[in-house]
N, C-alpha and C positions, 0 to 999 in steps of 0.2 A: 650745169655745165655739160654733163654727159649728154643730156637731151639736145642741147644746142649743137654739139659736135656731130651727133648722129644725123640731125636734120640738115645741118649746113654742108657736111662733107659726104654723107651717105655711107658712113662706115660704122662698124660695130664697136661699141665701147664696153669696157669691163670695169668691175667694181674694184679689182685689185691686180697687182702685177702677177701674182700667182695664177689668177684666172686667165690673163692674157698669155702667159708663158705656157699654159696648158694647151693652147691652140697649136695647130700644125703650121709653124712658121719657120723660116730659115734665118731671119735676122730681126733685130729690134733696134729702134732709135729711142734713146732715153732722154726725155725732156721734162723730167720731174723736178721738184725743188732740189737744190744743189746737194743737200745733205744725204740724199738717197742715191746719188749717181754711182758711187763706187760699189756699194753693196748690190745694187740692182745689176750693174755690169758683171759682177762676179757670179751672181745667180744665173744670169742669162748665158754666160760663157760655160758654166758648169752643166747647163742643159744642152750644150752643143750648138749654141746660136752665135752668129756673128753680131757684133755690137758697134753702134755709133752712139757715143755719149756727148751730150751738150757740155759745154764748159761751165764752171770748173769741174773737172773729174772728181776732185776732192779738195779739202782744205789742208790736210796733213799729208806730206809726201809718203808717210808710212802706208797710207791707204792705197796710194798708187802702186807701191810695191806688192800689195796683195792682189791688185788687178793684174799686174805683170805676171805674177806667179800663176794665176788662173788662166791667163791668155796662153802662156807658154805650155802649160799642162794640157790644155784642150786643143791648142793649135788652131784657134779661131782668129778671125780678123777683128781687131779692136782699134777703132779710130776715135779721136776726140775732136769736137766741133769748133775749130778755129778757122772761120771762113776767110779771114783776111789773107792767109797765105795762098789762097786760090784766086785772089783778086788779080786780074791781068796786069794792072799797074805795078803791084808788088812784085810779081814774077819778072816783069821787065827790069825793075830796079835791081832785083837780086843779081841778074846777069850783068848789069852795068857795073856793079861794085865788086863782083867776084874777084878775089885775089888782091883787092886794093886796101887791105887792112892797115898796111904800114903807113899810109897817108891819112888815115882817119884821125880826126881831132876831137869831134864832139857829135853826140846824137841828142836831139831834144824831141820829146813827145809832149804835146799840149792839147788837152781835150776840154771843151766846155759842152755840157750836155743838158738839154731840158727834159730828158726822158722821152717818152713816145708821143705825148699828146699832140704836138703840131703835125705829126706825120701819119697818125692813125685815125684822126677824127672822121674820115670818110669811110672807114672800115666797120664791119659789123662785129666788133669785139664785144664780148660779154664778160663782166666781172662775176665769177662764180660765187654763189651764195649757198651752195649745198655741200660744202666741205665740212666734215664732222669736226666739232671743236676738239675732240680727243686727238684727231689726226694733226690738227694745227699745233696742239701742245707737243705732240711727239716730234714734229718737224723742228720746232724751236729747241727742244731738249737735245735732239741729235746735232743740230748746228752748234749749240753752245759746247757740247762735249768735244766735237771734232775741232772746233776753232781753239778751244782751250789746249788741246794736244799740240796744235800747230804753233801756238804762241808760247807754250811752256808754262802757262798759268791761266787762271780763270780771268777773262777780260771784264772790264766794266761795260755797261750798256753802250757807252759811246765808242769804246774800242771795238766791241763786237760789231757794231753797225759800220764802223770805218773799214774794218777788215773784210767783212762779208760783202759790202757794197763797192766803194771806190776801188779797193785792191782786187778782191777775188772775183767780182762780177764784171768790172769795167776794164781796169788796167791790165787784167789778165790777157786780153786780146792784144794789146800793144806790146806787152812783154813777149808774147809768142812770136809776133811778126818781127820784132827787132832781133830776137834770138836767131831766127832764120836768116836774117841779113848778116848777123855777126858770123854765123857758120860759114856763109859764102865768102866772107872776108878773112876767115881764119883768125878771128878775134875772140878772146875770152873775157868774161866778167871777173872783176877782182873784188876788192873790199867795198862794202856799202859805206858811203861817206855821209849820208844824211837821209832823213825821211820825216814825214809829218802827216798826221791826220788832222784835218782842219775844217772850217766852215760847218760846224755842228755835225761832224762826221760825214758830211756830204762831199768832202774833198780828200784826196790822198796824193802823196808825192814821195818820190824816192830818187836817190842818186847813187851811182855805182861806178867805180873805176873800170877802165878797159885796158887790156893788155894783149899783145905787147904795145909798147909806146906809153904815152901819157894822156890817153883819152879819157873822156867822161861821158856818161849817159844819164840824162835826167828824164823823168816821166812824171806827169801830173794829170789828174782828172778831177774836175769839179762840176757838181750839178749847179745849173743856173735855171731853176725851175720856172721862172716867170718870163723867160726870154725865148721866143720861138726861133731859136737859132742853134745849129749844131756845128761844131768845128772840131776836127781831129787832124792835127798836122804833125807829121813825122819828118824831121829835118836831119840830114846827114851832112856834116861839114868836113870837107877835105882841105888840103892845103891850096888847091887851085879851083875848087868848084863846090857847089852846094846842090844837093838833091832834096826835093820836097815831095812828100805824098800828102794830098789833101783828100781825106775820106769823107763821103757823104754819110748821113745818118744810116745806121744799119736797117732802119725801118723802110728805107727807100730802095727798091730793087731796080736793077739795071740803070742806076745812076753812076756813071763812070767816075772812078777815083782819078784825080788830076795828078799827074807826075810831071814835075817841073825840074829842069836842070839849068843852073846858072853858072856861066863861065865868063872869062874876060881875056882879051888880048891887050895887055897894057891898060889904057884908059877906055878901051872899047868893050863895053859889057854887052852880053847877049843872054837871052832867055830862050830856052827850047821847051816847048810843050810836047810831051810824048803821049800819044793816044793809041795804046796797043789794041784795045778791044772793048766791046760793050758786054762781054760775057759776065754773068752774075756769079759771084763767089759762093753764095749759098747753094746754087745749082752745081757748080763745078766740084765742090767738096763731096757732094753725094755721088756724082759720077766717079770720083776717085775711089770712094768707098766701094762702089759696085765693081770697079775694075780690080780692086784688091781681092774681093770675094770671088769673082767669077774668072778672072784672068790671071790671078796670082801676082799682080804687080805689087811693088813695095807699098806699105801703108804710109801715107803722108799724115803728119801729125799723130804719131803713135803715143802711147802712154808715157814713154820716156820724155817726150817734149813737154807734156802736161806736168810731169813731176818736176822737171827743171824750172818751169815757170813758177810753180807754187813754192819751190825752195827760195827763189829770189823774192817773191812777194811776202813770204813769211819773214825773211830777213829784213825787208823794209818795215813791216809791221812791228817786229820786235824792236827795231831801232826807234820807231816812232813812239812807242808806248814806254820805252825805257825799262 
């Protein structure tokens, strides 16, 4: 794996995080297995580095609290990688619904996902075969310990897979983007009303009340591994209109998210397609990180947002496993 990275990208690789952090660098991007994100973020912050961590930052909100403490002590920039909040269509929708929470009735998020294979067959991806067995075992042990803390007990193999996969790896994006919309509408989440892990732990679902008012938000994600189709639709239902975001597979860059608005004047229905930009969310989030480090702009997607998302996903999972 290291050899491929060095040859493909012309960069130096390192045997360990300690070796990399020993170099003269200003910032690091953490894209390790999930169970290492929080500890590596703290290690980098304590060495005076700015940090961008891929999602999920952690499984247990208590680990997010440790990262917040390290960030505040070192006064470094700490951003978490949720690129959908940088999608031009999401940003346009946020402004359309700002302050409209009193009329919100329902939010639905539905995702079917084949994973990466339909979208990456043309790329020179390499499945690493040089990872030490001891490191694989350590990663599995760390994940089990952290998820056990998040769920309040040691999960079964099926429960572990359901939480680490559909909830913490996939739905985590949708929870983050909906939370950003709810903030713009001044709407809060209330009680979790239902949740399930299903389809052999390849699917996850949750439902939560919205306040003020009598709204509901449901979210589901299911792997459909033998279908070369990806669909991720976020729908917001108001008393007089519906907004829909249709995201492309995250493996496809510069494929615009479709933002649709449905209204009617009596029996005359109309549909408006909004096309704000072809900018790429993955690029825009890194630009935002740079601005926070260099220009001192506020961090978008700070640790507090990651913590909030994992609190809700943990509540879904605990509801699902009983």
